[in-house]
Predicted model as a PDB file, atoms N, CA, C, CB and O in Angstrom, pLDDT in the B-factor column:
MODEL        1                                                                  
ATOM      1  N   MET A   1     -34.575  17.703  26.367  1.00 87.00           N  
ATOM      2  CA  MET A   1     -35.158  17.823  27.691  1.00 87.00           C  
ATOM      3  C   MET A   1     -36.501  17.094  27.684  1.00 87.00           C  
ATOM      4  CB  MET A   1     -35.324  19.323  28.104  1.00 87.00           C  
ATOM      5  O   MET A   1     -37.338  17.325  26.811  1.00 87.00           O  
ATOM      6  N   ASN A   2     -36.695  16.226  28.652  1.00 86.00           N  
ATOM      7  CA  ASN A   2     -37.930  15.450  28.707  1.00 86.00           C  
ATOM      8  C   ASN A   2     -39.142  16.321  29.033  1.00 86.00           C  
ATOM      9  CB  ASN A   2     -37.800  14.342  29.737  1.00 86.00           C  
ATOM     10  O   ASN A   2     -40.233  16.087  28.512  1.00 86.00           O  
ATOM     11  N   GLU A   3     -38.958  17.323  29.891  1.00 83.00           N  
ATOM     12  CA  GLU A   3     -40.039  18.232  30.266  1.00 83.00           C  
ATOM     13  C   GLU A   3     -39.576  19.663  30.016  1.00 83.00           C  
ATOM     14  CB  GLU A   3     -40.458  18.030  31.762  1.00 83.00           C  
ATOM     15  O   GLU A   3     -38.950  20.268  30.886  1.00 83.00           O  
ATOM     16  N   PRO A   4     -39.879  20.221  28.821  1.00 90.00           N  
ATOM     17  CA  PRO A   4     -39.416  21.565  28.480  1.00 90.00           C  
ATOM     18  C   PRO A   4     -39.860  22.600  29.513  1.00 90.00           C  
ATOM     19  CB  PRO A   4     -39.929  21.960  27.102  1.00 90.00           C  
ATOM     20  O   PRO A   4     -40.987  22.563  30.007  1.00 90.00           O  
ATOM     21  N   ARG A   5     -38.949  23.526  29.831  1.00 93.00           N  
ATOM     22  CA  ARG A   5     -39.259  24.563  30.804  1.00 93.00           C  
ATOM     23  C   ARG A   5     -38.268  25.711  30.688  1.00 93.00           C  
ATOM     24  CB  ARG A   5     -39.249  23.991  32.226  1.00 93.00           C  
ATOM     25  O   ARG A   5     -37.272  25.620  29.969  1.00 93.00           O  
ATOM     26  N   TRP A   6     -38.551  26.780  31.397  1.00 96.00           N  
ATOM     27  CA  TRP A   6     -37.694  27.959  31.427  1.00 96.00           C  
ATOM     28  C   TRP A   6     -37.658  28.507  32.850  1.00 96.00           C  
ATOM     29  CB  TRP A   6     -38.196  29.043  30.425  1.00 96.00           C  
ATOM     30  O   TRP A   6     -38.395  28.025  33.711  1.00 96.00           O  
ATOM     31  N   MET A   7     -36.812  29.509  33.114  1.00 97.00           N  
ATOM     32  CA  MET A   7     -36.625  30.090  34.450  1.00 97.00           C  
ATOM     33  C   MET A   7     -36.179  29.019  35.446  1.00 97.00           C  
ATOM     34  CB  MET A   7     -37.930  30.760  34.938  1.00 97.00           C  
ATOM     35  O   MET A   7     -36.692  28.953  36.564  1.00 97.00           O  
ATOM     36  N   LEU A   8     -35.220  28.181  35.036  1.00 96.00           N  
ATOM     37  CA  LEU A   8     -34.767  27.048  35.827  1.00 96.00           C  
ATOM     38  C   LEU A   8     -33.345  27.244  36.339  1.00 96.00           C  
ATOM     39  CB  LEU A   8     -34.849  25.778  35.008  1.00 96.00           C  
ATOM     40  O   LEU A   8     -32.646  28.159  35.905  1.00 96.00           O  
ATOM     41  N   ALA A   9     -32.920  26.387  37.260  1.00 97.00           N  
ATOM     42  CA  ALA A   9     -31.535  26.352  37.727  1.00 97.00           C  
ATOM     43  C   ALA A   9     -30.773  25.382  36.839  1.00 97.00           C  
ATOM     44  CB  ALA A   9     -31.442  25.933  39.240  1.00 97.00           C  
ATOM     45  O   ALA A   9     -31.297  24.333  36.463  1.00 97.00           O  
ATOM     46  N   SER A  10     -29.537  25.733  36.505  1.00 96.00           N  
ATOM     47  CA  SER A  10     -28.733  24.817  35.690  1.00 96.00           C  
ATOM     48  C   SER A  10     -27.252  25.012  35.983  1.00 96.00           C  
ATOM     49  CB  SER A  10     -29.014  25.034  34.186  1.00 96.00           C  
ATOM     50  O   SER A  10     -26.814  26.076  36.422  1.00 96.00           O  
ATOM     51  N   THR A  11     -26.506  23.964  35.728  1.00 95.00           N  
ATOM     52  CA  THR A  11     -25.052  24.010  35.814  1.00 95.00           C  
ATOM     53  C   THR A  11     -24.509  22.802  35.070  1.00 95.00           C  
ATOM     54  CB  THR A  11     -24.560  24.031  37.303  1.00 95.00           C  
ATOM     55  O   THR A  11     -25.261  21.911  34.676  1.00 95.00           O  
ATOM     56  N   SER A  12     -23.209  22.781  34.883  1.00 94.00           N  
ATOM     57  CA  SER A  12     -22.596  21.627  34.225  1.00 94.00           C  
ATOM     58  C   SER A  12     -21.292  21.265  34.928  1.00 94.00           C  
ATOM     59  CB  SER A  12     -22.341  21.917  32.723  1.00 94.00           C  
ATOM     60  O   SER A  12     -20.661  22.096  35.582  1.00 94.00           O  
ATOM     61  N   PHE A  13     -20.912  20.005  34.773  1.00 91.00           N  
ATOM     62  CA  PHE A  13     -19.665  19.494  35.314  1.00 91.00           C  
ATOM     63  C   PHE A  13     -19.154  18.433  34.350  1.00 91.00           C  
ATOM     64  CB  PHE A  13     -19.855  18.916  36.760  1.00 91.00           C  
ATOM     65  O   PHE A  13     -19.814  17.419  34.122  1.00 91.00           O  
ATOM     66  N   LYS A  14     -17.988  18.671  33.793  1.00 92.00           N  
ATOM     67  CA  LYS A  14     -17.409  17.799  32.771  1.00 92.00           C  
ATOM     68  C   LYS A  14     -18.402  17.631  31.627  1.00 92.00           C  
ATOM     69  CB  LYS A  14     -17.025  16.417  33.370  1.00 92.00           C  
ATOM     70  O   LYS A  14     -18.710  18.611  30.948  1.00 92.00           O  
ATOM     71  N   ASN A  15     -18.916  16.423  31.391  1.00 94.00           N  
ATOM     72  CA  ASN A  15     -19.811  16.193  30.249  1.00 94.00           C  
ATOM     73  C   ASN A  15     -21.277  16.045  30.661  1.00 94.00           C  
ATOM     74  CB  ASN A  15     -19.374  14.953  29.496  1.00 94.00           C  
ATOM     75  O   ASN A  15     -22.088  15.535  29.888  1.00 94.00           O  
ATOM     76  N   ILE A  16     -21.623  16.489  31.877  1.00 94.00           N  
ATOM     77  CA  ILE A  16     -23.005  16.376  32.352  1.00 94.00           C  
ATOM     78  C   ILE A  16     -23.560  17.760  32.697  1.00 94.00           C  
ATOM     79  CB  ILE A  16     -23.085  15.439  33.587  1.00 94.00           C  
ATOM     80  O   ILE A  16     -22.919  18.535  33.406  1.00 94.00           O  
ATOM     81  N   ALA A  17     -24.736  18.057  32.197  1.00 96.00           N  
ATOM     82  CA  ALA A  17     -25.454  19.290  32.538  1.00 96.00           C  
ATOM     83  C   ALA A  17     -26.682  18.898  33.349  1.00 96.00           C  
ATOM     84  CB  ALA A  17     -25.859  20.106  31.247  1.00 96.00           C  
ATOM     85  O   ALA A  17     -27.330  17.894  33.055  1.00 96.00           O  
ATOM     86  N   ILE A  18     -27.004  19.691  34.372  1.00 96.00           N  
ATOM     87  CA  ILE A  18     -28.169  19.416  35.218  1.00 96.00           C  
ATOM     88  C   ILE A  18     -29.102  20.609  35.193  1.00 96.00           C  
ATOM     89  CB  ILE A  18     -27.742  19.091  36.671  1.00 96.00           C  
ATOM     90  O   ILE A  18     -28.662  21.758  35.237  1.00 96.00           O  
ATOM     91  N   PHE A  19     -30.402  20.326  35.121  1.00 97.00           N  
ATOM     92  CA  PHE A  19     -31.454  21.339  35.050  1.00 97.00           C  
ATOM     93  C   PHE A  19     -32.494  21.032  36.115  1.00 97.00           C  
ATOM     94  CB  PHE A  19     -32.105  21.385  33.632  1.00 97.00           C  
ATOM     95  O   PHE A  19     -32.946  19.892  36.224  1.00 97.00           O  
ATOM     96  N   ALA A  20     -32.885  22.040  36.910  1.00 97.00           N  
ATOM     97  CA  ALA A  20     -33.799  21.800  38.029  1.00 97.00           C  
ATOM     98  C   ALA A  20     -34.873  22.866  38.111  1.00 97.00           C  
ATOM     99  CB  ALA A  20     -33.031  21.744  39.338  1.00 97.00           C  
ATOM    100  O   ALA A  20     -34.611  24.054  37.922  1.00 97.00           O  
ATOM    101  N   GLY A  21     -36.105  22.412  38.399  1.00 97.00           N  
ATOM    102  CA  GLY A  21     -37.219  23.329  38.596  1.00 97.00           C  
ATOM    103  C   GLY A  21     -37.571  24.088  37.334  1.00 97.00           C  
ATOM    104  O   GLY A  21     -37.391  23.587  36.223  1.00 97.00           O  
ATOM    105  N   GLY A  22     -38.079  25.311  37.512  1.00 97.00           N  
ATOM    106  CA  GLY A  22     -38.476  26.142  36.392  1.00 97.00           C  
ATOM    107  C   GLY A  22     -39.984  26.187  36.199  1.00 97.00           C  
ATOM    108  O   GLY A  22     -40.755  25.766  37.062  1.00 97.00           O  
ATOM    109  N   ILE A  23     -40.378  26.704  35.057  1.00 97.00           N  
ATOM    110  CA  ILE A  23     -41.797  26.854  34.719  1.00 97.00           C  
ATOM    111  C   ILE A  23     -42.064  26.133  33.408  1.00 97.00           C  
ATOM    112  CB  ILE A  23     -42.203  28.360  34.618  1.00 97.00           C  
ATOM    113  O   ILE A  23     -41.320  26.296  32.441  1.00 97.00           O  
ATOM    114  N   ASP A  24     -43.140  25.327  33.376  1.00 95.00           N  
ATOM    115  CA  ASP A  24     -43.463  24.607  32.142  1.00 95.00           C  
ATOM    116  C   ASP A  24     -44.244  25.509  31.188  1.00 95.00           C  
ATOM    117  CB  ASP A  24     -44.273  23.327  32.454  1.00 95.00           C  
ATOM    118  O   ASP A  24     -44.478  26.681  31.483  1.00 95.00           O  
ATOM    119  N   GLN A  25     -44.641  24.956  30.052  1.00 93.00           N  
ATOM    120  CA  GLN A  25     -45.309  25.733  29.007  1.00 93.00           C  
ATOM    121  C   GLN A  25     -46.664  26.276  29.430  1.00 93.00           C  
ATOM    122  CB  GLN A  25     -45.478  24.891  27.783  1.00 93.00           C  
ATOM    123  O   GLN A  25     -47.149  27.240  28.837  1.00 93.00           O  
ATOM    124  N   SER A  26     -47.291  25.675  30.449  1.00 95.00           N  
ATOM    125  CA  SER A  26     -48.600  26.154  30.914  1.00 95.00           C  
ATOM    126  C   SER A  26     -48.468  27.149  32.066  1.00 95.00           C  
ATOM    127  CB  SER A  26     -49.466  24.974  31.351  1.00 95.00           C  
ATOM    128  O   SER A  26     -49.477  27.669  32.544  1.00 95.00           O  
ATOM    129  N   GLY A  27     -47.221  27.428  32.526  1.00 95.00           N  
ATOM    130  CA  GLY A  27     -46.989  28.370  33.605  1.00 95.00           C  
ATOM    131  C   GLY A  27     -46.879  27.733  34.983  1.00 95.00           C  
ATOM    132  O   GLY A  27     -46.743  28.441  35.981  1.00 95.00           O  
ATOM    133  N   LYS A  28     -46.936  26.416  35.052  1.00 96.00           N  
ATOM    134  CA  LYS A  28     -46.828  25.692  36.328  1.00 96.00           C  
ATOM    135  C   LYS A  28     -45.368  25.646  36.784  1.00 96.00           C  
ATOM    136  CB  LYS A  28     -47.398  24.248  36.194  1.00 96.00           C  
ATOM    137  O   LYS A  28     -44.476  25.327  35.998  1.00 96.00           O  
ATOM    138  N   VAL A  29     -45.130  25.969  38.070  1.00 97.00           N  
ATOM    139  CA  VAL A  29     -43.783  25.871  38.641  1.00 97.00           C  
ATOM    140  C   VAL A  29     -43.489  24.394  38.892  1.00 97.00           C  
ATOM    141  CB  VAL A  29     -43.654  26.712  39.974  1.00 97.00           C  
ATOM    142  O   VAL A  29     -44.327  23.666  39.425  1.00 97.00           O  
ATOM    143  N   MET A  30     -42.283  23.958  38.498  1.00 96.00           N  
ATOM    144  CA  MET A  30     -41.950  22.533  38.504  1.00 96.00           C  
ATOM    145  C   MET A  30     -40.920  22.170  39.565  1.00 96.00           C  
ATOM    146  CB  MET A  30     -41.437  22.123  37.149  1.00 96.00           C  
ATOM    147  O   MET A  30     -40.182  23.027  40.051  1.00 96.00           O  
ATOM    148  N   HIS A  31     -40.880  20.877  39.920  1.00 95.00           N  
ATOM    149  CA  HIS A  31     -39.881  20.359  40.848  1.00 95.00           C  
ATOM    150  C   HIS A  31     -38.986  19.296  40.192  1.00 95.00           C  
ATOM    151  CB  HIS A  31     -40.569  19.773  42.077  1.00 95.00           C  
ATOM    152  O   HIS A  31     -38.188  18.648  40.869  1.00 95.00           O  
ATOM    153  N   VAL A  32     -39.124  19.127  38.893  1.00 95.00           N  
ATOM    154  CA  VAL A  32     -38.393  18.114  38.136  1.00 95.00           C  
ATOM    155  C   VAL A  32     -36.903  18.471  38.026  1.00 95.00           C  
ATOM    156  CB  VAL A  32     -39.006  17.955  36.735  1.00 95.00           C  
ATOM    157  O   VAL A  32     -36.544  19.635  37.853  1.00 95.00           O  
ATOM    158  N   VAL A  33     -36.048  17.447  38.129  1.00 96.00           N  
ATOM    159  CA  VAL A  33     -34.605  17.598  37.922  1.00 96.00           C  
ATOM    160  C   VAL A  33     -34.193  16.598  36.848  1.00 96.00           C  
ATOM    161  CB  VAL A  33     -33.793  17.370  39.262  1.00 96.00           C  
ATOM    162  O   VAL A  33     -34.533  15.418  36.931  1.00 96.00           O  
ATOM    163  N   GLU A  34     -33.459  17.071  35.835  1.00 96.00           N  
ATOM    164  CA  GLU A  34     -32.991  16.209  34.756  1.00 96.00           C  
ATOM    165  C   GLU A  34     -31.524  16.495  34.479  1.00 96.00           C  
ATOM    166  CB  GLU A  34     -33.838  16.410  33.478  1.00 96.00           C  
ATOM    167  O   GLU A  34     -31.033  17.596  34.728  1.00 96.00           O  
ATOM    168  N   SER A  35     -30.833  15.488  33.960  1.00 96.00           N  
ATOM    169  CA  SER A  35     -29.445  15.688  33.550  1.00 96.00           C  
ATOM    170  C   SER A  35     -29.292  15.250  32.097  1.00 96.00           C  
ATOM    171  CB  SER A  35     -28.466  14.901  34.474  1.00 96.00           C  
ATOM    172  O   SER A  35     -30.031  14.404  31.593  1.00 96.00           O  
ATOM    173  N   TYR A  36     -28.306  15.856  31.448  1.00 97.00           N  
ATOM    174  CA  TYR A  36     -27.989  15.515  30.057  1.00 97.00           C  
ATOM    175  C   TYR A  36     -26.524  15.125  29.983  1.00 97.00           C  
ATOM    176  CB  TYR A  36     -28.298  16.707  29.089  1.00 97.00           C  
ATOM    177  O   TYR A  36     -25.652  15.875  30.422  1.00 97.00           O  
ATOM    178  N   HIS A  37     -26.253  13.953  29.428  1.00 97.00           N  
ATOM    179  CA  HIS A  37     -24.890  13.450  29.256  1.00 97.00           C  
ATOM    180  C   HIS A  37     -24.488  13.714  27.804  1.00 97.00           C  
ATOM    181  CB  HIS A  37     -24.785  11.909  29.617  1.00 97.00           C  
ATOM    182  O   HIS A  37     -24.978  13.043  26.896  1.00 97.00           O  
ATOM    183  N   SER A  38     -23.608  14.678  27.581  1.00 96.00           N  
ATOM    184  CA  SER A  38     -23.291  15.114  26.220  1.00 96.00           C  
ATOM    185  C   SER A  38     -22.541  14.075  25.384  1.00 96.00           C  
ATOM    186  CB  SER A  38     -22.480  16.365  26.282  1.00 96.00           C  
ATOM    187  O   SER A  38     -22.682  14.063  24.161  1.00 96.00           O  
ATOM    188  N   GLU A  39     -21.760  13.217  26.003  1.00 96.00           N  
ATOM    189  CA  GLU A  39     -21.010  12.226  25.226  1.00 96.00           C  
ATOM    190  C   GLU A  39     -21.889  11.145  24.625  1.00 96.00           C  
ATOM    191  CB  GLU A  39     -19.966  11.587  26.091  1.00 96.00           C  
ATOM    192  O   GLU A  39     -21.594  10.639  23.543  1.00 96.00           O  
ATOM    193  N   ILE A  40     -22.968  10.784  25.314  1.00 96.00           N  
ATOM    194  CA  ILE A  40     -23.844   9.736  24.780  1.00 96.00           C  
ATOM    195  C   ILE A  40     -25.202  10.281  24.330  1.00 96.00           C  
ATOM    196  CB  ILE A  40     -24.052   8.654  25.827  1.00 96.00           C  
ATOM    197  O   ILE A  40     -26.012   9.541  23.771  1.00 96.00           O  
ATOM    198  N   GLY A  41     -25.453  11.581  24.573  1.00 96.00           N  
ATOM    199  CA  GLY A  41     -26.660  12.228  24.073  1.00 96.00           C  
ATOM    200  C   GLY A  41     -27.954  11.760  24.723  1.00 96.00           C  
ATOM    201  O   GLY A  41     -28.982  11.655  24.054  1.00 96.00           O  
ATOM    202  N   THR A  42     -27.910  11.475  26.033  1.00 96.00           N  
ATOM    203  CA  THR A  42     -29.118  10.991  26.703  1.00 96.00           C  
ATOM    204  C   THR A  42     -29.516  11.886  27.877  1.00 96.00           C  
ATOM    205  CB  THR A  42     -28.908   9.564  27.191  1.00 96.00           C  
ATOM    206  O   THR A  42     -28.681  12.517  28.524  1.00 96.00           O  
ATOM    207  N   TRP A  43     -30.836  11.913  28.125  1.00 96.00           N  
ATOM    208  CA  TRP A  43     -31.416  12.619  29.262  1.00 96.00           C  
ATOM    209  C   TRP A  43     -31.765  11.609  30.341  1.00 96.00           C  
ATOM    210  CB  TRP A  43     -32.669  13.432  28.840  1.00 96.00           C  
ATOM    211  O   TRP A  43     -32.143  10.476  30.043  1.00 96.00           O  
ATOM    212  N   LYS A  44     -31.635  12.027  31.608  1.00 95.00           N  
ATOM    213  CA  LYS A  44     -31.988  11.155  32.727  1.00 95.00           C  
ATOM    214  C   LYS A  44     -32.751  11.968  33.766  1.00 95.00           C  
ATOM    215  CB  LYS A  44     -30.718  10.503  33.356  1.00 95.00           C  
ATOM    216  O   LYS A  44     -32.340  13.072  34.126  1.00 95.00           O  
ATOM    217  N   THR A  45     -33.863  11.418  34.245  1.00 95.00           N  
ATOM    218  CA  THR A  45     -34.621  12.066  35.320  1.00 95.00           C  
ATOM    219  C   THR A  45     -33.930  11.769  36.637  1.00 95.00           C  
ATOM    220  CB  THR A  45     -36.108  11.582  35.347  1.00 95.00           C  
ATOM    221  O   THR A  45     -33.576  10.623  36.915  1.00 95.00           O  
ATOM    222  N   ARG A  46     -33.740  12.795  37.443  1.00 95.00           N  
ATOM    223  CA  ARG A  46     -33.075  12.701  38.743  1.00 95.00           C  
ATOM    224  C   ARG A  46     -34.109  12.867  39.856  1.00 95.00           C  
ATOM    225  CB  ARG A  46     -31.951  13.773  38.871  1.00 95.00           C  
ATOM    226  O   ARG A  46     -35.258  13.209  39.575  1.00 95.00           O  
ATOM    227  N   PRO A  47     -33.725  12.632  41.115  1.00 95.00           N  
ATOM    228  CA  PRO A  47     -34.670  12.879  42.223  1.00 95.00           C  
ATOM    229  C   PRO A  47     -35.156  14.338  42.193  1.00 95.00           C  
ATOM    230  CB  PRO A  47     -33.999  12.561  43.602  1.00 95.00           C  
ATOM    231  O   PRO A  47     -34.372  15.261  41.967  1.00 95.00           O  
ATOM    232  N   CYS A  48     -36.442  14.522  42.421  1.00 95.00           N  
ATOM    233  CA  CYS A  48     -37.066  15.846  42.341  1.00 95.00           C  
ATOM    234  C   CYS A  48     -36.630  16.763  43.480  1.00 95.00           C  
ATOM    235  CB  CYS A  48     -38.578  15.709  42.348  1.00 95.00           C  
ATOM    236  O   CYS A  48     -36.165  16.309  44.526  1.00 95.00           O  
ATOM    237  N   LEU A  49     -36.790  18.056  43.251  1.00 95.00           N  
ATOM    238  CA  LEU A  49     -36.604  19.036  44.318  1.00 95.00           C  
ATOM    239  C   LEU A  49     -37.657  18.785  45.386  1.00 95.00           C  
ATOM    240  CB  LEU A  49     -36.695  20.499  43.772  1.00 95.00           C  
ATOM    241  O   LEU A  49     -38.695  18.190  45.098  1.00 95.00           O  
ATOM    242  N   ILE A  50     -37.411  19.224  46.605  1.00 95.00           N  
ATOM    243  CA  ILE A  50     -38.360  19.034  47.705  1.00 95.00           C  
ATOM    244  C   ILE A  50     -39.683  19.721  47.411  1.00 95.00           C  
ATOM    245  CB  ILE A  50     -37.777  19.564  49.015  1.00 95.00           C  
ATOM    246  O   ILE A  50     -40.746  19.213  47.766  1.00 95.00           O  
ATOM    247  N   LYS A  51     -39.615  20.894  46.753  1.00 95.00           N  
ATOM    248  CA  LYS A  51     -40.839  21.590  46.351  1.00 95.00           C  
ATOM    249  C   LYS A  51     -40.586  22.301  45.030  1.00 95.00           C  
ATOM    250  CB  LYS A  51     -41.302  22.603  47.448  1.00 95.00           C  
ATOM    251  O   LYS A  51     -39.431  22.543  44.678  1.00 95.00           O  
ATOM    252  N   PRO A  52     -41.636  22.643  44.289  1.00 96.00           N  
ATOM    253  CA  PRO A  52     -41.462  23.356  43.022  1.00 96.00           C  
ATOM    254  C   PRO A  52     -40.703  24.666  43.238  1.00 96.00           C  
ATOM    255  CB  PRO A  52     -42.830  23.635  42.368  1.00 96.00           C  
ATOM    256  O   PRO A  52     -40.908  25.361  44.233  1.00 96.00           O  
ATOM    257  N   TRP A  53     -39.803  24.996  42.266  1.00 96.00           N  
ATOM    258  CA  TRP A  53     -38.944  26.163  42.427  1.00 96.00           C  
ATOM    259  C   TRP A  53     -38.647  26.784  41.076  1.00 96.00           C  
ATOM    260  CB  TRP A  53     -37.639  25.786  43.140  1.00 96.00           C  
ATOM    261  O   TRP A  53     -38.524  26.071  40.080  1.00 96.00           O  
ATOM    262  N   LYS A  54     -38.529  28.124  41.028  1.00 97.00           N  
ATOM    263  CA  LYS A  54     -38.202  28.841  39.789  1.00 97.00           C  
ATOM    264  C   LYS A  54     -37.240  29.982  40.113  1.00 97.00           C  
ATOM    265  CB  LYS A  54     -39.495  29.388  39.096  1.00 97.00           C  
ATOM    266  O   LYS A  54     -37.017  30.312  41.277  1.00 97.00           O  
ATOM    267  N   LEU A  55     -36.678  30.574  39.065  1.00 97.00           N  
ATOM    268  CA  LEU A  55     -35.803  31.739  39.180  1.00 97.00           C  
ATOM    269  C   LEU A  55     -34.634  31.513  40.145  1.00 97.00           C  
ATOM    270  CB  LEU A  55     -36.609  32.938  39.632  1.00 97.00           C  
ATOM    271  O   LEU A  55     -34.275  32.412  40.906  1.00 97.00           O  
ATOM    272  N   SER A  56     -34.048  30.330  40.115  1.00 96.00           N  
ATOM    273  CA  SER A  56     -32.952  29.998  41.019  1.00 96.00           C  
ATOM    274  C   SER A  56     -31.666  29.778  40.224  1.00 96.00           C  
ATOM    275  CB  SER A  56     -33.295  28.744  41.853  1.00 96.00           C  
ATOM    276  O   SER A  56     -31.662  29.846  38.995  1.00 96.00           O  
ATOM    277  N   SER A  57     -30.591  29.516  40.936  1.00 96.00           N  
ATOM    278  CA  SER A  57     -29.300  29.219  40.323  1.00 96.00           C  
ATOM    279  C   SER A  57     -28.850  27.830  40.754  1.00 96.00           C  
ATOM    280  CB  SER A  57     -28.239  30.287  40.710  1.00 96.00           C  
ATOM    281  O   SER A  57     -29.241  27.335  41.811  1.00 96.00           O  
ATOM    282  N   GLY A  58     -28.030  27.217  39.928  1.00 96.00           N  
ATOM    283  CA  GLY A  58     -27.491  25.911  40.261  1.00 96.00           C  
ATOM    284  C   GLY A  58     -25.977  25.944  40.301  1.00 96.00           C  
ATOM    285  O   GLY A  58     -25.346  26.704  39.565  1.00 96.00           O  
ATOM    286  N   VAL A  59     -25.389  25.118  41.163  1.00 95.00           N  
ATOM    287  CA  VAL A  59     -23.932  25.062  41.285  1.00 95.00           C  
ATOM    288  C   VAL A  59     -23.504  23.651  41.708  1.00 95.00           C  
ATOM    289  CB  VAL A  59     -23.422  26.121  42.310  1.00 95.00           C  
ATOM    290  O   VAL A  59     -24.194  22.995  42.489  1.00 95.00           O  
ATOM    291  N   PHE A  60     -22.365  23.192  41.186  1.00 91.00           N  
ATOM    292  CA  PHE A  60     -21.728  21.970  41.668  1.00 91.00           C  
ATOM    293  C   PHE A  60     -20.697  22.371  42.708  1.00 91.00           C  
ATOM    294  CB  PHE A  60     -21.071  21.157  40.496  1.00 91.00           C  
ATOM    295  O   PHE A  60     -19.877  23.255  42.462  1.00 91.00           O  
ATOM    296  N   MET A  61     -20.730  21.729  43.865  1.00 92.00           N  
ATOM    297  CA  MET A  61     -19.746  21.996  44.900  1.00 92.00           C  
ATOM    298  C   MET A  61     -19.501  20.698  45.671  1.00 92.00           C  
ATOM    299  CB  MET A  61     -20.222  23.143  45.851  1.00 92.00           C  
ATOM    300  O   MET A  61     -20.450  20.049  46.111  1.00 92.00           O  
ATOM    301  N   ASP A  62     -18.271  20.331  45.832  1.00 92.00           N  
ATOM    302  CA  ASP A  62     -17.904  19.103  46.551  1.00 92.00           C  
ATOM    303  C   ASP A  62     -18.625  17.876  46.005  1.00 92.00           C  
ATOM    304  CB  ASP A  62     -18.210  19.255  48.033  1.00 92.00           C  
ATOM    305  O   ASP A  62     -19.035  17.000  46.767  1.00 92.00           O  
ATOM    306  N   GLY A  63     -18.779  17.815  44.685  1.00 87.00           N  
ATOM    307  CA  GLY A  63     -19.388  16.665  44.044  1.00 87.00           C  
ATOM    308  C   GLY A  63     -20.902  16.588  44.130  1.00 87.00           C  
ATOM    309  O   GLY A  63     -21.490  15.562  43.789  1.00 87.00           O  
ATOM    310  N   LYS A  64     -21.546  17.666  44.585  1.00 91.00           N  
ATOM    311  CA  LYS A  64     -23.004  17.682  44.710  1.00 91.00           C  
ATOM    312  C   LYS A  64     -23.580  18.857  43.945  1.00 91.00           C  
ATOM    313  CB  LYS A  64     -23.426  17.749  46.187  1.00 91.00           C  
ATOM    314  O   LYS A  64     -22.903  19.863  43.731  1.00 91.00           O  
ATOM    315  N   PHE A  65     -24.852  18.726  43.528  1.00 93.00           N  
ATOM    316  CA  PHE A  65     -25.576  19.782  42.827  1.00 93.00           C  
ATOM    317  C   PHE A  65     -26.468  20.508  43.827  1.00 93.00           C  
ATOM    318  CB  PHE A  65     -26.418  19.203  41.645  1.00 93.00           C  
ATOM    319  O   PHE A  65     -27.266  19.885  44.527  1.00 93.00           O  
ATOM    320  N   TYR A  66     -26.326  21.823  43.887  1.00 94.00           N  
ATOM    321  CA  TYR A  66     -27.140  22.639  44.793  1.00 94.00           C  
ATOM    322  C   TYR A  66     -27.964  23.633  44.002  1.00 94.00           C  
ATOM    323  CB  TYR A  66     -26.257  23.375  45.814  1.00 94.00           C  
ATOM    324  O   TYR A  66     -27.493  24.199  43.016  1.00 94.00           O  
ATOM    325  N   VAL A  67     -29.212  23.846  44.443  1.00 95.00           N  
ATOM    326  CA  VAL A  67     -30.079  24.885  43.903  1.00 95.00           C  
ATOM    327  C   VAL A  67     -30.167  25.969  44.972  1.00 95.00           C  
ATOM    328  CB  VAL A  67     -31.513  24.322  43.514  1.00 95.00           C  
ATOM    329  O   VAL A  67     -30.508  25.689  46.121  1.00 95.00           O  
ATOM    330  N   ILE A  68     -29.857  27.213  44.588  1.00 95.00           N  
ATOM    331  CA  ILE A  68     -29.846  28.307  45.556  1.00 95.00           C  
ATOM    332  C   ILE A  68     -30.706  29.460  45.056  1.00 95.00           C  
ATOM    333  CB  ILE A  68     -28.407  28.788  45.820  1.00 95.00           C  
ATOM    334  O   ILE A  68     -30.843  29.680  43.853  1.00 95.00           O  
ATOM    335  N   GLY A  69     -31.283  30.191  46.013  1.00 94.00           N  
ATOM    336  CA  GLY A  69     -32.115  31.344  45.674  1.00 94.00           C  
ATOM    337  C   GLY A  69     -33.398  30.934  44.975  1.00 94.00           C  
ATOM    338  O   GLY A  69     -33.748  29.755  44.942  1.00 94.00           O  
ATOM    339  N   GLY A  70     -34.088  31.899  44.423  1.00 94.00           N  
ATOM    340  CA  GLY A  70     -35.304  31.632  43.664  1.00 94.00           C  
ATOM    341  C   GLY A  70     -36.582  31.829  44.431  1.00 94.00           C  
ATOM    342  O   GLY A  70     -36.592  32.384  45.530  1.00 94.00           O  
ATOM    343  N   GLN A  71     -37.676  31.360  43.829  1.00 93.00           N  
ATOM    344  CA  GLN A  71     -39.022  31.507  44.389  1.00 93.00           C  
ATOM    345  C   GLN A  71     -39.790  30.201  44.261  1.00 93.00           C  
ATOM    346  CB  GLN A  71     -39.787  32.647  43.686  1.00 93.00           C  
ATOM    347  O   GLN A  71     -39.534  29.393  43.367  1.00 93.00           O  
ATOM    348  N   SER A  72     -40.749  30.008  45.185  1.00 89.00           N  
ATOM    349  CA  SER A  72     -41.596  28.817  45.087  1.00 89.00           C  
ATOM    350  C   SER A  72     -42.865  29.143  44.333  1.00 89.00           C  
ATOM    351  CB  SER A  72     -41.933  28.263  46.482  1.00 89.00           C  
ATOM    352  O   SER A  72     -43.712  28.270  44.143  1.00 89.00           O  
TER     353      SER A  72                                                      
ENDMDL                                                                          
END                                                                             
């Protein structure tokens, strides 16, 4: 993970896992979204959330990644 964090939204689809928001090591709520491709072992930064978010859930639906619930 390029920006380590916890209390984030995550989900996976086939060989890709996506991680969004969360809290960094200093306690700052984040808006960063990253994906991990398990077959090639690489991380990629994705478009950020509209605002920083924590304690949420992530889901793939109709080919899209959604972040639901949580706190700003």
